[in-house]
C-alpha positions as CSV (number, residue, x, y, z in Angstrom):
1,M,-101.3,-47.8,39.3
2,T,-97.7,-46.8,38.9
3,K,-95.2,-49.0,37.5
4,K,-93.2,-49.0,41.1
5,G,-96.4,-50.1,42.6
6,A,-97.1,-53.0,40.1
7,K,-93.7,-54.4,40.5
8,A,-93.9,-54.5,44.2
9,T,-97.5,-56.4,44.0
10,S,-95.8,-58.7,41.6
11,T,-92.7,-59.4,43.8
12,H,-95.1,-59.9,46.8
13,R,-97.2,-62.6,44.8
14,S,-93.9,-64.4,43.7
15,S,-92.7,-64.5,47.3
16,L,-96.3,-65.9,48.5
17,M,-96.1,-68.6,45.7
18,V,-92.5,-69.6,46.8
19,F,-93.6,-69.8,50.4
20,V,-96.7,-71.9,49.5
21,G,-94.4,-74.3,47.4
22,I,-91.9,-74.6,50.3
23,V,-95.0,-75.4,52.7
24,A,-96.5,-78.0,50.4
25,A,-92.9,-79.3,49.8
26,C,-92.6,-79.7,53.4
27,G,-95.7,-81.2,54.0
28,L,-95.2,-83.8,51.1
29,A,-92.0,-84.7,52.6
30,A,-93.7,-85.1,56.2
31,Y,-96.4,-87.0,54.8
32,G,-94.0,-89.4,52.9
33,I,-91.9,-89.9,56.1
34,W,-95.0,-90.7,58.0
35,S,-96.1,-93.0,55.6
36,R,-93.0,-94.9,55.1
37,D,-92.7,-95.2,58.9
38,D,-96.2,-96.4,59.2
39,T,-95.7,-98.9,56.3
40,V,-92.6,-100.2,58.0
41,A,-94.3,-100.7,61.1
42,A,-97.3,-102.4,59.3
43,L,-94.8,-104.7,57.6
44,Q,-93.0,-105.6,60.8
45,V,-96.2,-106.5,62.6
46,T,-97.1,-108.5,59.4
47,A,-93.7,-110.3,59.4
48,A,-93.7,-110.8,63.1
49,D,-97.1,-112.5,62.6
50,A,-96.2,-114.6,59.5
51,S,-93.3,-116.0,61.4
52,L,-95.7,-117.7,63.8
53,P,-96.4,-121.4,63.1
54,R,-100.0,-121.8,62.4
55,V,-101.6,-124.9,64.3
56,Q,-104.8,-126.3,65.0
57,V,-105.8,-127.5,68.2
58,V,-108.1,-130.4,69.4
59,S,-109.5,-131.1,72.9
60,P,-108.9,-134.8,74.4
61,Q,-112.4,-136.5,74.1
62,P,-113.9,-139.1,76.4
63,G,-113.6,-142.7,75.0
64,P,-116.5,-144.4,73.1
65,R,-119.1,-146.1,75.1
66,Q,-118.5,-149.3,72.5
67,R,-115.9,-150.3,70.3
68,T,-116.6,-152.4,67.1
69,L,-114.3,-154.7,65.4
70,T,-114.7,-156.6,62.2
71,L,-112.5,-159.4,61.7
72,P,-112.4,-162.4,59.0
73,G,-113.7,-165.8,60.2
74,N,-113.7,-169.4,58.8
75,I,-116.5,-171.7,59.3
76,E,-116.1,-175.3,60.2
77,A,-118.4,-178.0,60.6
78,W,-119.3,-179.3,64.2
79,Y,-117.8,-182.4,63.4
80,Q,-115.9,-183.4,60.6
81,A,-114.6,-187.0,59.9
82,P,-112.6,-188.3,56.8
83,I,-113.4,-192.0,55.9
84,Y,-110.0,-194.0,55.1
85,A,-109.8,-197.4,53.7
86,Q,-108.6,-199.8,56.1
87,V,-108.0,-202.8,53.8
88,S,-106.6,-203.4,50.5
89,G,-109.0,-204.0,47.5
90,Y,-111.1,-202.7,44.9
91,V,-114.2,-200.5,45.4
92,S,-117.0,-202.5,44.3
93,H,-119.7,-199.9,44.9
94,W,-120.2,-196.4,46.5
95,Y,-123.9,-195.6,47.8
96,K,-123.5,-191.8,48.9
97,D,-122.7,-188.9,46.7
98,Y,-122.0,-185.3,47.4
99,G,-124.5,-183.6,49.5
100,A,-126.0,-186.9,50.6
101,E,-127.8,-186.8,53.9
102,V,-126.5,-190.0,56.0
103,K,-127.3,-191.4,59.4
104,T,-125.1,-193.0,61.9
105,G,-124.0,-196.6,60.4
106,D,-125.4,-195.8,56.9
107,V,-123.3,-197.6,54.3
108,L,-120.9,-195.3,52.3
109,A,-119.1,-197.9,50.0
110,T,-117.9,-201.6,49.9
111,I,-114.5,-202.9,48.9
112,D,-113.9,-206.0,47.3
113,T,-111.0,-207.8,49.2
114,P,-110.1,-211.3,47.8
115,A,-106.7,-211.4,49.4
116,L,-108.2,-210.4,52.7
117,D,-110.8,-213.1,52.2
118,A,-107.9,-215.8,51.6
119,Q,-106.1,-214.9,54.6
120,F,-109.4,-214.8,56.9
121,A,-110.0,-218.3,55.5
122,A,-106.6,-219.4,56.3
123,S,-106.4,-218.2,59.8
124,K,-109.8,-220.3,60.3
125,A,-108.1,-223.5,58.9
126,N,-104.9,-222.7,61.3
127,L,-107.3,-222.4,64.2
128,A,-108.8,-225.8,63.7
129,V,-105.3,-227.4,63.3
130,M,-104.1,-225.9,66.7
131,E,-107.2,-227.0,68.2
132,A,-107.0,-230.8,67.1
133,R,-103.2,-230.7,68.3
134,Y,-104.4,-229.1,71.6
135,K,-106.8,-231.9,72.1
136,L,-104.2,-234.5,71.2
137,A,-101.8,-233.1,73.7
138,V,-104.5,-233.1,76.4
139,I,-104.9,-237.1,75.9
140,T,-101.5,-237.9,75.7
141,T,-100.9,-235.5,79.2
142,N,-103.9,-237.7,80.8
143,R,-102.5,-241.0,79.9
144,W,-99.0,-240.1,81.0
145,S,-100.2,-238.6,84.2
146,A,-102.1,-241.9,85.1
147,L,-98.9,-243.7,84.6
148,A,-96.9,-241.6,86.8
149,G,-95.3,-243.4,90.0
150,T,-94.9,-246.7,88.1
151,Q,-91.8,-248.3,86.3
152,A,-93.3,-247.4,82.8
153,V,-92.4,-243.8,82.8
154,S,-90.5,-241.2,84.7
155,Q,-91.6,-238.3,86.4
156,Q,-89.6,-235.9,83.7
157,E,-91.6,-237.4,80.9
158,V,-94.7,-236.8,82.5
159,D,-93.8,-233.1,83.1
160,V,-92.7,-232.7,79.4
161,K,-96.1,-234.1,78.3
162,A,-98.0,-231.4,80.8
163,Q,-96.0,-228.7,79.4
164,D,-96.7,-229.7,76.0
165,A,-100.4,-229.5,76.5
166,A,-100.1,-226.0,77.9
167,A,-98.0,-224.9,74.8
168,Q,-100.7,-226.2,72.6
169,K,-103.2,-224.4,74.5
170,A,-101.4,-221.1,74.0
171,Q,-101.2,-221.8,70.1
172,V,-104.6,-222.1,70.2
173,A,-105.4,-218.9,71.9
174,A,-103.0,-217.0,69.4
175,A,-104.8,-218.5,66.4
176,Q,-108.1,-217.4,67.8
177,Q,-106.6,-213.9,68.1
178,D,-105.6,-214.1,64.5
179,V,-108.9,-215.1,63.4
180,V,-110.6,-212.1,65.5
181,R,-108.0,-209.8,63.5
182,Y,-109.2,-210.7,60.4
183,Q,-112.6,-210.6,61.1
184,A,-112.2,-207.1,62.4
185,L,-110.6,-206.3,58.9
186,I,-113.4,-208.0,57.3
187,V,-115.7,-205.5,58.7
188,F,-113.9,-202.6,57.3
189,K,-114.8,-203.9,53.9
190,T,-118.0,-201.8,54.3
191,L,-117.1,-198.1,55.0
192,V,-120.2,-196.5,57.1
193,A,-121.0,-193.0,58.4
194,P,-119.9,-192.4,62.0
195,F,-122.4,-189.8,62.9
196,D,-125.4,-188.2,61.3
197,G,-124.4,-185.6,58.8
198,V,-123.8,-184.6,55.2
199,V,-121.2,-186.2,52.7
200,T,-119.1,-183.3,51.7
201,A,-116.6,-184.9,49.5
202,R,-116.2,-188.4,47.6
203,N,-112.8,-189.1,46.4
204,T,-113.3,-192.6,45.0
205,N,-115.2,-194.5,42.3
206,V,-116.2,-198.0,41.4
207,G,-113.0,-200.1,40.4
208,D,-110.5,-197.9,42.3
209,Y,-107.8,-199.8,44.2
210,V,-107.5,-198.6,47.8
211,N,-105.0,-199.9,50.3
212,A,-104.7,-200.1,54.0
213,A,-102.4,-196.9,54.2
214,G,-105.4,-195.1,53.4
215,G,-107.3,-193.7,50.2
216,D,-106.3,-194.4,46.6
217,A,-103.2,-196.5,46.1
218,T,-102.3,-195.0,42.7
219,L,-101.8,-191.5,44.3
220,P,-98.3,-190.9,45.1
221,S,-99.1,-188.3,47.5
222,A,-100.3,-188.4,51.4
223,P,-103.4,-190.8,52.1
224,T,-106.3,-189.3,50.8
225,S,-109.9,-190.0,52.2
226,L,-112.5,-191.7,50.3
227,F,-115.1,-189.8,52.0
228,L,-115.7,-186.7,54.0
229,V,-118.7,-186.5,56.6
230,A,-119.5,-183.2,58.4
231,D,-122.2,-182.8,61.0
232,L,-123.9,-179.5,60.0
233,H,-126.5,-179.0,62.9
234,E,-124.2,-176.4,64.5
235,M,-121.1,-174.6,63.3
236,R,-117.7,-173.5,64.4
237,I,-116.3,-170.2,63.5
238,F,-112.7,-169.5,64.2
239,V,-111.3,-166.3,64.1
240,S,-108.0,-164.5,65.0
241,V,-108.6,-161.6,67.5
242,P,-105.8,-159.2,68.2
243,Q,-104.1,-159.3,71.5
244,E,-105.4,-156.0,72.7
245,Y,-109.1,-157.4,72.9
246,A,-107.9,-160.3,75.0
247,D,-109.5,-159.2,78.3
248,V,-113.0,-159.0,76.8
249,L,-112.8,-162.5,75.4
250,S,-115.1,-164.4,77.9
251,P,-118.4,-166.4,77.8
252,G,-121.4,-164.4,77.3
253,L,-119.5,-162.5,74.3
254,T,-121.7,-162.4,71.1
255,A,-120.7,-161.8,67.5
256,T,-122.6,-161.2,64.4
257,L,-121.6,-162.9,61.0
258,T,-122.2,-162.0,57.6
259,L,-121.6,-163.8,54.5
260,P,-120.5,-162.5,51.1
261,Q,-123.3,-163.9,49.4
262,A,-125.9,-162.6,51.7
263,P,-124.7,-159.6,53.3
264,D,-128.1,-158.6,54.5
265,K,-128.8,-161.7,56.6
266,P,-126.6,-161.3,59.9
267,I,-126.3,-164.5,62.1
268,T,-125.7,-164.5,65.9
269,A,-122.8,-166.4,67.0
270,Q,-121.7,-167.2,70.6
271,F,-118.5,-167.2,72.2
272,K,-117.2,-170.6,72.9
273,T,-113.7,-170.8,73.8
274,T,-110.3,-169.3,73.2
275,A,-107.0,-170.8,72.8
276,H,-105.4,-169.0,76.0
277,A,-102.3,-168.2,74.0
278,V,-101.1,-165.7,71.5
279,V,-99.8,-166.6,68.2
280,P,-96.2,-164.9,68.0
281,S,-96.0,-164.5,64.4
282,T,-99.7,-162.6,64.1
283,R,-99.9,-161.5,67.8
284,T,-103.7,-162.6,67.8
285,I,-105.7,-165.1,69.7
286,V,-107.4,-168.2,67.9
287,T,-111.2,-167.6,69.3
288,E,-114.0,-170.3,68.7
289,L,-117.4,-169.2,68.1
290,T,-120.6,-171.2,67.5
291,A,-123.8,-170.6,65.4
292,D,-126.8,-172.5,65.0
293,N,-127.4,-174.1,61.6
294,A,-130.6,-175.4,61.5
295,N,-131.6,-174.1,58.2
296,R,-128.2,-175.0,56.7
297,E,-127.2,-171.4,55.8
298,L,-123.6,-172.1,56.8
299,W,-121.5,-174.3,55.0
300,P,-118.0,-175.8,56.1
301,G,-115.0,-173.9,54.6
302,T,-117.0,-170.7,54.2
303,Y,-115.4,-167.3,54.8
304,A,-117.3,-164.7,57.0
305,S,-117.1,-161.3,58.4
306,V,-117.2,-161.3,62.3
307,H,-118.5,-158.3,63.8
308,F,-117.8,-157.5,67.6
309,V,-119.1,-155.0,69.7
310,F,-117.2,-154.6,73.0
311,P,-117.7,-152.2,75.8
312,G,-115.8,-148.9,75.8
313,E,-114.1,-147.1,78.5
314,P,-115.5,-143.5,78.2
315,N,-114.0,-142.3,81.4
316,V,-110.4,-142.6,79.6
317,L,-109.5,-139.5,77.1
318,T,-108.7,-140.0,73.6
319,L,-106.7,-138.2,70.8
320,P,-106.2,-138.4,67.1
321,E,-102.8,-140.7,66.4
322,Q,-101.5,-137.8,64.4
323,A,-101.4,-135.6,67.6
324,L,-98.7,-137.8,69.2
325,L,-94.9,-136.7,69.0
326,F,-92.3,-139.6,68.8
327,R,-89.5,-138.2,70.9
328,A,-86.5,-139.3,72.6
329,Q,-87.9,-138.2,76.0
330,G,-90.7,-140.7,75.2
331,M,-94.5,-140.1,74.0
332,Q,-95.4,-136.7,74.0
333,V,-98.1,-134.0,73.0
334,A,-97.9,-130.4,72.3
335,V,-100.2,-128.6,74.5
336,V,-100.9,-124.7,74.1
337,D,-101.4,-122.4,76.9
338,D,-103.6,-119.4,77.3
339,Q,-100.8,-117.2,76.1
340,D,-100.5,-119.4,73.0
341,R,-97.2,-121.0,73.8
342,V,-96.3,-124.6,73.0
343,H,-95.6,-127.1,76.2
344,L,-94.3,-130.5,75.3
345,Q,-96.2,-132.9,77.8
346,N,-95.2,-136.4,78.3
347,V,-98.3,-138.9,78.2
348,I,-98.7,-142.7,78.6
349,L,-100.7,-144.2,75.9
350,G,-103.5,-146.9,76.4
351,K,-105.3,-148.9,73.8
352,N,-105.3,-148.1,70.2
353,L,-108.6,-147.4,68.6
354,D,-108.0,-147.3,65.0
355,T,-107.8,-143.5,64.2
356,E,-107.5,-142.3,67.9
357,V,-105.7,-143.7,70.8
358,Q,-106.1,-143.5,74.6
359,I,-104.3,-141.4,76.9
360,V,-104.0,-143.2,80.1
361,S,-102.2,-139.9,82.0
362,G,-100.7,-136.8,81.2
363,L,-103.8,-134.9,79.9
364,K,-106.7,-133.1,81.1
365,A,-110.1,-132.6,79.3
366,T,-109.5,-129.0,79.3
367,D,-106.1,-129.1,77.5
368,K,-105.6,-127.4,74.0
369,V,-103.6,-130.1,71.9
370,V,-102.0,-129.2,68.6
371,G,-103.9,-131.5,66.2
372,N,-101.1,-132.2,64.0
373,P,-97.6,-130.9,65.3
374,S,-94.4,-130.4,63.1
375,L,-91.2,-132.5,64.2
376,G,-89.6,-128.8,64.6
377,L,-92.1,-127.6,67.1
378,L,-90.2,-126.4,70.5
379,D,-91.1,-126.4,74.0
380,G,-92.0,-122.9,74.8
381,Q,-92.6,-121.6,71.1
382,Q,-95.1,-119.2,70.3
383,V,-97.7,-120.2,68.0
384,K,-100.9,-118.7,66.3
385,I,-104.1,-120.9,66.7
386,E,-106.2,-121.2,63.3
387,Q,-109.6,-122.5,63.0
388,P,-109.9,-125.8,61.3
389,V,-111.4,-125.8,57.6
390,A,-114.9,-126.2,57.5
391,G,-115.9,-129.9,57.1
392,Y,-112.6,-131.0,58.6
393,Q,-111.4,-131.5,62.0
394,P,-108.0,-133.0,62.9
395,G,-108.2,-136.5,63.7
396,Q,-111.7,-136.9,61.8
397,G,-110.0,-137.6,58.3
398,L,-111.6,-135.9,55.2
399,P,-115.1,-135.0,54.8
400,R,-117.7,-137.3,53.4
401,V,-118.5,-136.4,49.9
402,Q,-122.1,-136.3,49.2
403,P,-123.5,-137.6,45.7
404,F,-124.8,-135.2,43.2
405,A,-128.5,-134.2,43.6
406,P,-130.6,-134.6,40.6
407,P,-131.0,-131.7,38.0
408,P,-133.5,-129.1,38.8
409,A,-136.3,-129.0,36.5
410,G,-136.8,-126.0,34.1
411,K,-134.6,-124.2,31.6
412,M,-131.0,-124.1,32.2
413,A,-129.3,-120.6,32.9
414,P,-127.2,-119.2,30.2
415,G,-123.7,-120.6,29.9
416,G,-124.6,-123.5,32.0
417,S,-124.5,-127.3,31.1
418,A,-126.9,-130.1,32.0
419,S,-123.9,-131.7,34.3
420,R,-123.1,-128.3,36.0
421,Q,-126.9,-127.7,36.6
422,A,-127.1,-131.0,38.5
423,Q,-124.7,-130.1,40.9
424,P,-126.0,-128.5,44.4
425,G,-123.3,-126.0,44.8
426,P,-120.6,-123.9,42.8
427,V,-117.7,-125.8,41.3
428,T,-114.4,-123.9,40.8
429,T,-112.8,-124.7,37.5
430,A,-109.0,-125.2,37.6
431,A,-108.4,-123.2,34.3
432,S,-110.0,-119.8,35.4
433,G,-110.3,-120.1,39.3
434,T,-114.0,-118.9,38.6
435,T,-117.1,-121.0,39.5
436,D,-119.9,-122.5,37.2
437,V,-122.4,-120.2,39.2
438,D,-120.2,-117.2,38.0
439,K,-120.3,-118.3,34.5
440,A,-124.1,-119.0,34.5
441,T,-124.8,-115.5,35.9
442,D,-122.5,-113.5,33.9
443,P,-123.9,-112.2,30.7
444,P,-122.7,-114.0,27.4
445,D,-120.6,-110.9,26.1
446,G,-120.4,-108.9,29.3
447,P,-117.3,-108.1,31.3
448,K,-115.9,-110.5,33.6
449,T,-115.0,-109.4,37.3
450,N,-111.8,-110.3,38.9
451,A,-113.3,-111.2,42.3
452,A,-112.0,-114.4,43.5
453,P,-114.7,-116.9,44.4
454,S,-116.0,-117.5,48.0
455,R,-114.4,-120.8,49.6
């Protein structure tokens, strides 16, 4: 080939390479522009999606068929009588101690009353004097009456004697009543049980001085009963029921009692009556129940847990409390339509069922309600519905924690500990973000993967 031909061939190759470079540069530029536009579009879609509030929705549920309620109750005796001293004196003897079984009329204690005995004797002596004076007045009146109409006496003197006899008769009656009064007080020297029951308190001892004001005269406080007798054949249980349950407090209602010392022995109680009034300070109704106590399991003054089971209202819809919005327009909920737009719906609430509340009107069973709406949620706002985390639903609280299973038998895997082997599932460690299962399956010296644990 000549020099001229070789030079032409070289020029042609150079031109071809320049053309290929220009085409490659144009292709790369076109690809860059297209890739950037595609990235911007993807970012716009991602930003638009990220700007939408994420919400979880719940559906209104029918109310429970039964409602349970547990309240504290106070157990009181069927009858409980404090026995006070009605006379002043010294306790000479007591016959019944704490826990003693008594019958009606059984002697509890006797009181030595020397002052009262002297007053009783004086009243009887005064009665004898009044009776003697009355007899003399009657004799005098009869004599003066026989002389009436003669010159010996005047009619005025006869009338005076007759009225004097009447006055002496009245004094005899007064003296008799005085004797009766002291006789009644003498009876109170002996303290007796007013009914069949148990002595639950004895606040006196031999030699104590008591007075008619009641109780031990040496105590400066209010009168103290010497004995306390309680009838325990049946017990009264007093419980304060919230006002919202007033409509179900009626005859036929039953409850179950459990005592702290015997939680596995429930006792049935029957509704007896209610106060028919609400205590303003607590908005509760004092309710009285009764329970048979033939085996003496219940004691006066005992605390008990009272468990009620009330009929529910399954025809009324309910929602979790956190789904409610307290707005100036009233009580509202956020309902999501088919286009994932929020509409604030006014509702009327019914009864509070602990973590849920009744919706009397304003919702349908097919509505999708935001489970935990934010205060900034607006009417007509576009939202994105997300599925709730597994094991948690809005309004149901946190999932119940299950106890660890026993450790499996056999040799432990390399890298695992006994405590880790005892857990049924992988446990994420805070330090590394990996799980114990990952640590157990990785070789001791092998490379670690960067894969995130599944949740």
